C-alpha positions as CSV (number, residue, x, y, z in Angstrom):
1,M,-0.4,0.4,0.2
2,S,1.6,3.5,-1.2
3,D,1.5,6.5,0.7
4,D,-0.3,8.4,-1.5
5,M,-3.2,5.3,-1.1
6,W,-3.1,6.1,2.0
7,L,-2.9,9.7,2.2
8,S,-6.0,9.6,-0.4
9,D,-8.6,12.5,0.0
10,G,-11.6,10.0,0.4
11,G,-12.0,8.6,-2.8
12,E,-11.6,5.4,-4.3
13,E,-7.6,4.5,-3.5
14,G,-8.5,5.8,-0.3
15,R,-11.2,3.5,0.9
16,V,-9.7,0.3,-0.5
17,G,-6.4,0.8,1.2
18,F,-8.3,1.7,4.8
19,V,-9.9,-2.0,4.2
20,T,-6.3,-3.4,3.3
21,A,-4.8,-2.0,6.4
22,L,-7.5,-3.0,8.4
23,Q,-7.6,-7.0,6.7
24,H,-3.7,-6.6,7.9
25,L,-4.6,-5.9,11.3
26,L,-6.6,-8.1,11.8
27,W,-4.8,-11.2,10.0
28,A,-1.1,-9.3,12.8
29,E,-3.6,-10.4,15.2
30,A,-4.9,-13.9,14.5
31,K,-1.2,-14.8,14.5
32,R,-0.4,-13.6,17.4
33,R,-3.2,-15.5,18.9
34,E,-1.5,-18.6,17.2
35,D,1.9,-17.6,18.8
36,I,3.5,-17.2,15.3
37,P,6.0,-14.4,14.9
38,A,4.4,-11.3,12.6
39,D,7.5,-11.6,10.4
40,R,6.8,-15.6,9.8
41,H,4.5,-17.4,7.2
42,P,2.0,-17.0,6.8
43,H,1.6,-13.5,5.8
44,S,-1.8,-13.9,4.1
45,V,-4.7,-15.7,4.7
46,N,-4.1,-17.0,1.1
47,A,-0.9,-18.3,1.7
48,L,-2.7,-21.2,3.3
49,R,-3.7,-24.7,2.1
50,P,-7.2,-24.7,2.5
51,D,-7.5,-28.7,3.3
52,S,-4.8,-28.6,6.1
53,P,-5.6,-28.9,9.6
54,A,-3.5,-25.7,10.4
55,A,-5.3,-23.6,7.9
56,R,-8.6,-24.8,9.4
57,R,-7.0,-23.6,12.9
58,L,-5.5,-20.1,11.8
59,H,-8.8,-19.5,9.5
60,L,-10.9,-20.2,12.6
61,R,-8.7,-17.7,14.9
62,H,-9.1,-15.5,11.9
63,L,-12.9,-15.8,12.1
64,E,-12.7,-15.2,16.1
65,V,-10.8,-12.0,15.6
66,A,-12.7,-10.3,12.8
67,A,-16.4,-11.3,14.7
68,E,-15.0,-9.3,17.8
69,C,-14.5,-6.3,15.2
70,E,-18.4,-5.7,15.5
71,S,-19.0,-4.6,19.0
72,V,-15.1,-2.6,19.2
73,A,-16.6,-0.6,16.3
74,E,-19.8,-0.2,18.6
75,Q,-17.2,1.1,21.1
76,V,-15.7,3.4,18.4
77,M,-18.9,4.6,17.1
78,E,-20.4,5.4,20.3
79,D,-17.7,6.9,21.4
80,A,-16.9,9.2,18.0
81,A,-20.7,10.1,18.2
82,A,-20.7,11.1,21.7
83,R,-17.3,13.5,20.8
84,A,-19.0,15.0,18.2
85,G,-22.2,15.8,20.1
86,R,-19.9,17.2,22.5
87,A,-18.7,19.3,19.7
88,G,-22.3,20.4,18.9
89,A,-22.8,17.8,15.7
90,S,-26.7,17.0,15.7
91,Y,-28.0,13.3,15.0
92,P,-29.0,14.3,11.5
93,E,-25.6,15.1,10.8
94,M,-24.6,11.7,12.9
95,G,-26.8,10.1,10.8
96,A,-25.1,11.3,7.6
97,A,-22.0,10.3,9.3
98,A,-22.7,6.5,10.0
99,G,-24.6,6.0,6.6
100,I,-28.3,6.1,8.7
101,T,-30.9,7.7,9.6
102,R,-31.4,11.0,11.4
103,Q,-33.7,8.7,13.8
104,A,-32.0,5.5,13.7
105,A,-28.6,7.5,14.7
106,R,-30.6,8.6,17.5
107,N,-32.2,5.0,18.7
108,R,-28.8,3.8,18.2
109,W,-26.6,6.7,20.8
110,P,-29.3,8.2,22.6
111,Q,-26.9,10.3,24.9
112,A,-25.0,11.5,22.1
113,V,-26.6,14.8,21.9
114,G,-26.7,16.5,25.1
115,T,-29.8,19.3,25.9
116,R,-28.2,22.5,24.3
117,W,-30.7,25.0,23.6
118,T,-29.5,28.4,21.4
119,L,-31.0,31.7,21.7
120,Y,-30.1,33.6,18.5
121,T,-31.2,37.2,18.6
122,L,-31.8,39.9,15.7
123,T,-30.8,43.7,17.1
124,G,-31.0,46.8,15.4
125,R,-34.4,48.8,13.7
126,Q,-32.4,49.5,10.7
127,H,-30.4,48.0,8.5
128,P,-28.3,45.8,8.1
129,H,-29.2,44.7,11.3
130,G,-27.0,42.5,13.8
131,F,-27.2,39.2,15.2
132,G,-25.8,37.3,18.0
133,A,-26.1,33.8,20.1
134,V,-25.6,32.1,23.0
135,T,-25.7,28.5,24.2
136,T,-27.4,26.9,27.8
137,R,-28.5,23.9,28.8
138,S,-32.1,25.0,30.1
139,R,-34.5,25.8,27.7
140,D,-36.3,28.1,30.2
141,K,-33.2,29.7,30.7
142,A,-32.9,30.2,26.9
143,V,-36.2,31.7,26.7
144,T,-36.7,34.1,29.4
145,T,-33.6,35.5,28.5
146,G,-34.7,35.8,24.9
147,W,-37.9,37.5,25.8
148,D,-36.2,39.9,28.5
149,A,-34.1,41.1,25.5
150,V,-36.9,42.2,23.1
151,R,-38.6,43.2,25.9
152,E,-36.2,45.5,27.6
153,G,-33.7,46.4,24.0
154,D,-34.1,49.4,22.6
155,A,-34.3,48.3,19.1
156,A,-33.6,52.0,17.6
157,T,-30.3,52.0,19.3
158,G,-29.3,48.8,18.4
159,G,-31.5,47.0,21.1
160,V,-32.6,42.9,20.4
161,L,-35.7,43.3,18.2
162,A,-36.2,39.7,17.4
163,A,-35.3,36.3,19.2
164,V,-35.2,32.6,18.8
165,V,-34.7,29.8,20.6
166,Y,-33.6,26.3,19.0
167,D,-32.4,23.3,20.1
168,S,-29.7,20.5,19.5
169,E,-31.2,19.1,16.0
170,R,-31.0,22.9,15.4
171,R,-35.0,23.3,15.2
172,V,-37.1,26.1,16.5
173,V,-38.9,25.8,19.5
174,W,-40.2,29.2,20.9
175,A,-39.6,33.3,18.8
176,C,-40.7,36.5,19.7
177,L,-40.5,39.8,18.0
178,F,-41.4,43.5,19.4
179,D,-44.7,44.3,19.1
180,P,-45.3,47.7,18.2
181,A,-48.8,47.7,18.7
182,E,-48.4,46.4,22.4
183,Y,-45.4,48.0,22.9
184,D,-43.9,44.8,24.4
185,A,-41.8,41.5,23.3
186,V,-45.0,38.6,21.9
187,T,-44.5,35.2,21.0
188,V,-44.9,34.4,17.2
189,E,-44.8,30.7,15.2
190,V,-41.8,30.9,12.4
191,P,-42.8,30.5,8.8
192,E,-42.0,26.8,7.8
193,D,-38.9,27.7,6.3
194,L,-37.7,28.4,9.2
195,V,-37.9,26.0,11.6
196,L,-35.2,24.9,11.2
197,V,-31.7,26.3,11.2
198,P,-28.8,25.2,9.4
199,A,-24.9,24.7,10.7
200,G,-23.6,28.3,11.8
201,S,-20.8,27.6,9.2
202,D,-22.9,27.2,6.2
203,E,-23.9,29.2,3.2
204,D,-27.4,27.9,4.2
205,H,-27.5,29.6,7.3
206,R,-26.7,33.2,6.1
207,A,-29.7,32.4,3.8
208,W,-31.4,31.2,6.7
209,T,-31.1,34.8,8.8
210,G,-31.8,36.8,5.6
211,R,-35.2,35.1,5.7
212,W,-35.6,35.8,9.2
213,A,-34.8,38.9,9.4
214,Q,-37.2,39.8,6.6
215,F,-39.9,37.8,8.0
216,V,-39.3,39.9,11.3
217,D,-39.5,43.4,9.4
218,A,-42.4,42.7,7.5
219,E,-44.3,41.2,10.6
220,I,-43.5,44.5,12.6
221,E,-44.5,46.4,9.9
222,R,-48.3,44.7,9.5
223,R,-48.1,44.9,13.1
224,T,-47.5,48.8,13.2
225,V,-49.7,49.0,10.6
226,R,-52.3,48.1,13.0
227,A,-50.7,50.1,15.9
């Protein structure tokens, strides 16, 4: 296996190289359990006479080692999922990485994604709006903080104009804005296309913030006319 293959950017050669390296590792472990030095024959599973007692014994040992990989892989995946969750990954992202559905990922690693609530705020009455985000372990704290910020914020001087709270799967669970008719913060339902908040590093997230700002501006204008 060449270095170029191992350092592939994720293409087919890289996958083949990974499988080959894993096969070599399993075979080496089977030989170790049979007290066969790593540098001694047989050097591969194909180097044994298929009908010999020695081949049968070593192939069974190889099967034993391969079977253990299933439980080891589960442990590795569970640890990787937990670490990904602590780094902010969602179940849809974990499912995509593991080649399974979001619900399957949730069922498989129920503790991987902690309870995290993100308060996202829109600031300033005039364009361009500003945005802010803070994450907490308490839904109530996130909602209360957002509510108070909109209620007390002077949007004309850059204060908070609107707020949403979304969960670990980036689904909006609460939203409010400043209603000029009530002269107070009021809760609102966001449109369906705003319910899921894309990750902050994505171009889609910038598009989402733009649509949210447009929704808030239009809603406040509608309520201003009513007032």
